[in-house]
N, C-alpha and C positions, 0 to 999 in steps of 0.2 A: 433681765428687765425686758418688758414687752415693748416693742417698737410698733410704729404705725404699719410697717410692712408685715409684721407678725399678725397684726389684727385684721389683715385683709381677709382672713378666713372666717371672720365673725359671721358673715352671711351664711356660711355652711353650719355654724353652730347655733343659729337661730332655731333650727328645727329641734335641737337637743332640748332646749328649755320647753318648747311646745310639746314634745313627746312626754317629758316628765310631768308637765301640767295635766295633760290629758289622762295619763296613767293614774295620777293621784285623784283626779276628779271622777274617774270611773268608780272609785270606791267611796270617796268623801263627796257625796252628791249635794248640790245646792249650796256649797260654801266656797265660791270662787275666790273671795277676798282672803279667806283663811289660807287657802292653798297658795295664793300669790304671796302672802306674807312669809309663809314657810320657805318659798323659793328665794325671796329676797334675803332672808337671813342666811340661807345656804350660800348664796353667791357673795354675800358680804362678809363671809368668814366669821359668822356669829353663832350664837347658841339660842335655842328657842325654848321658852317656858309656856306650856299649854295648861291653862288653868280653867277648870269648869266642873260642873256637877257630874256625877257618875252616869255612864251610859250614853254619852253624846258623841263618842268616837275619838277621845283624846289619844289613847294608845293606838287606835287604828290609823289615825293620821300619821303618827310617828312611824309605825310599821310600814305603811304604804309608801311614804317618802323614801324610807331606807331600801325597800324592796325594788323600787322603781329605778334605783341607781346600782350599777354593778360595782359594788364596793363591799368591804368587810363591815359586818354589822354585829353588834353585841347588845343584848338586852339585860338590864339590871333591874330586878324586882327589889325595890327598897323596902326593908323590913326593920323592926327595932333591933334585931340581933345581927344585922349586917355589919361586917367589920371593914375598916379602911383597906386592909390587905385584900379583901374580896374584890375591891375596885381597882387598886393600883397594881397588885401583884405582891409576891413574897419571894425571898431567897431561901431555898431549901438546900440543906447539906447533903451532898452526894457522897455516900460512904465509899463507893468504889473508886471514885476519882479523888476523894478527899478534898473537895472544894465545894463552895456554895454555887448553886445554879439558880438563876432568876427565872421564876415562872410568871409570865405576864398575866395581869388581871384583865377584867372586862373592859377597862378603859382603852386598851390597845386595839382600837377599831376605828374605822373612818366615820361611821355613824354610830353613836352610842345612845340607846334608848333608856332613859332613867324613869321607870314607872313608879308613880306615887313617891316622888323624891322626899316629900315631907314626912314620910313614915320612918325614916332612919334618924338616928341621933345626930346632933350637931357635929360630934366627932367624926362620924362617917361621912356626913355631907361635906366636911372640910377637905376630904380626900380629893374632891373634884376641883378645888380652887386653883392649884398650880396647873393642872392639865387644861382647864378652860381658858386661863389667861395666857399662859406661856407655851401651851401645846407641847408640854414635856412632863415627865414624871421622874422624881428623884427618889430612889430607893437605896438605902444603905450607902449614901454618899455618891452613888452613880446616877447620872442623868440619862434618861432614855427619851428620844424624840418620838413624838406621835406621828402617825401617817397623815398625809394630806390627800384630799380634804378631810378636815376633822370637825365634827359637829355633834354637840350634845342636845338631844331633844328630850326634855323632861316634862312629866305630867304631875299635876297635883290637884287634889280635891279641896276647894276652899270652904266647903260646907261642913264636912265631917271633921270635928276637932278631936275626937276620942283617939288616943294613941298616935297623935301626930306632933311634929315639932315644926314650928314656923321657920321658914328659911331666913337666916340672918341677912342683914343688909349687904354684907360682903358677897354672899352667894347670889342674891338677887341681882346685884349690880353687874355680875358677870354674864347674865343673860341679855343678849342684845334686844330681844323683844318678848313681850308676853301677848298671848292671843287666847281668846275664849271662843270655842267652837260654836256654842249655842245650840238650841233646838232646831231641827230642820223644819222647813215649811211643810204643810200637809201634803203638798204635791210631791216634794222630794221624799218624804217619809213613805208615801204610798209606792213610789217607784222603788224605794229601798226594799220594801216587802216583796215586790214582784221579781226583782233581780237577785237579791241576796237572801231571800227567805229560806232557801233550802241548803245552800252551801256557803262556806266562808268566802268573802270577796277576795281574799288573798290567795286562794288556791290556784286560780288561773292567772295571777299577776306575774309578769315576767319583767326583767330589767330592760329598760328602754334607753339607757345612757351608761357610758363608762366613766369611771372615776377620772381618767385623764382628760376627758372632755369637760368635766366640771372644773378641774384645775385650770384649764385654759380659759374658761369663762370667768373664773375668779380673777385671773391675771388681767383680763380685759376690763373688768369692772373697776379695778384699781386705777385705770387710766382715764376714767370718766372725768370730764372737766367740771370744776366747781368755781364759779366766779367769786371774787372777793366779797361783793355785797351779799351773796348768798351764804358764804361762810360766816360773815358777821351776823346774818339773820339767825343762823344756827346757834352761835354763841350767845346772842341776845335772849333767845328762847330759854336756853339752859340756865343762863345767869338769872333770869326772872324767877325761876323756881327756888333759888336760894334766898330770895328776899320776900317771897310771897307770905302774907300774914297767916294764911291757912296751912302753911307747911312748916313742920319743925325740922325736916331734913330735905334739902333740895337735891338736884341731880349732880353727879360727880363729873370731873373732866373725862372719865372713861365714857360716860353717857354722851358727851359731846362727840367723841370719836365714833362711837357706835352709831349715832344719828347720822353723821356724815357718811359713813360707809354704807348705811342702809339706803340713804337717798341716792347714792351712786348706783346701787344695784337696782333700785326702783326706776331710775332714769334709763338704765340699760334695758330693762324688761319692757319699757314703754317705747323702745326704738330710738332713744336719743343718746348721744355721747356727751351731754351736758345736763346739769341739774337745774330745775326750776324751783322757785319758792313753793309751788304747789306740791312738789314731792316732799318737801320738809313738813308742810302742814298735814299731809296725809299720814305721815309716819311719826309725828311728834308724840301722840298718845301711846301707840304700841311700844315705842322705844323708851319713853320717859316715865310713864305713869307708875309702873311697878317698882320704880326706884324711890318714889316719893313717900314720905311719911306725913300724913295730915296731923294737925294739932288735935288735942283732946276736944277743944271747942268745935272744930270743923267736923269731927266724928259725931259729936252730939247733934250737930246740924245736918248730919248725913250728907256731908260734902265729900265726894269721892275724889281721888287723885285725877281721874279722867276729866272731871268737871273743872278742876283747877287748871289743867293743861289747856282745856278749851278756852277758859277765860284768858289765860296768858296769850294764846294765839290771837284772840280778838284785840288785845291791848298792844301787842308788839307790832310796830310798823313793818310793813312788807316792803322789800326793796322795790323802788320805782322801776318801770319797764326799761327805761333808758340806762339804768344803773346796774341791771342784772348781769350784763355781759355774758349771756348764755353761751355764746359760741367762742371757742378759743380762736385767736387770730390765725387766719389762713386755713382753718379746718372746715370741712364740710360735714354734713350729717352722714354718719356711717351706720348702716343698718345692723341692729343687733338681732 
């Protein structure tokens, strides 16, 4: 368990997050909020779904984040003929020793990049369910623990439907947040041509942080203080999605936990050891929207899940300033 004495070194670890951020932004130019959300998910022990049109840098973002951290990385190209054993591993019979030997699959890495995850069949997609939720893999009755930190960064193209399989609700619910990279601004695109026009931006990229530093940061994020009124605010927001008339499926209790963990990481990145309602409002859409299913009428009216979350944020009362209790009793602000 992390104590306050252990966390005295957080000032030294501040530079770790800044180094990773600068490293990723050197490749993903003009998208600071996208990079920030990716770091939040990493420190909150979550998984990230990057959904956007082709060619905007979805896979590049995942690769850059992975290469910026000195940890094991595996990339899985999801295809219709990909098998579950390609992901989790398989037991092979060794004739010399006359026993089965387990050959780990691509999931046995600290950062796993799942490219175009919706191109694999639901059977293959389901191979990720146990690993993403319980951080373990069970093969032939034997359970194998996955390394720490562990993060799945998956990409998918929402436009092209030929040869794709929509992610089932159980799979989407295991992703802490969904982000869209979007097109770069003309200035950022022009700079991209000047800097990366001749070589791959990943060629000169080196690791700027070690995995053990990320583990220590994750432990520190767990200790960020959340006042009871802010916790109630999180629960009220999630509960409102379950009764909204434009939604036929609201957010799960897992979504509540993911939102709480995400806002803790956001507070830490902002230099605070306590959460504000502003943190909750900023992350509500990225954490909740991809889990929600609009009704048929809402779809006809072109009402998106993000719009519904925005409406819920406007209707849900925000904790009063005197009731927030941002600071834990006797604690001062410690620099992250």
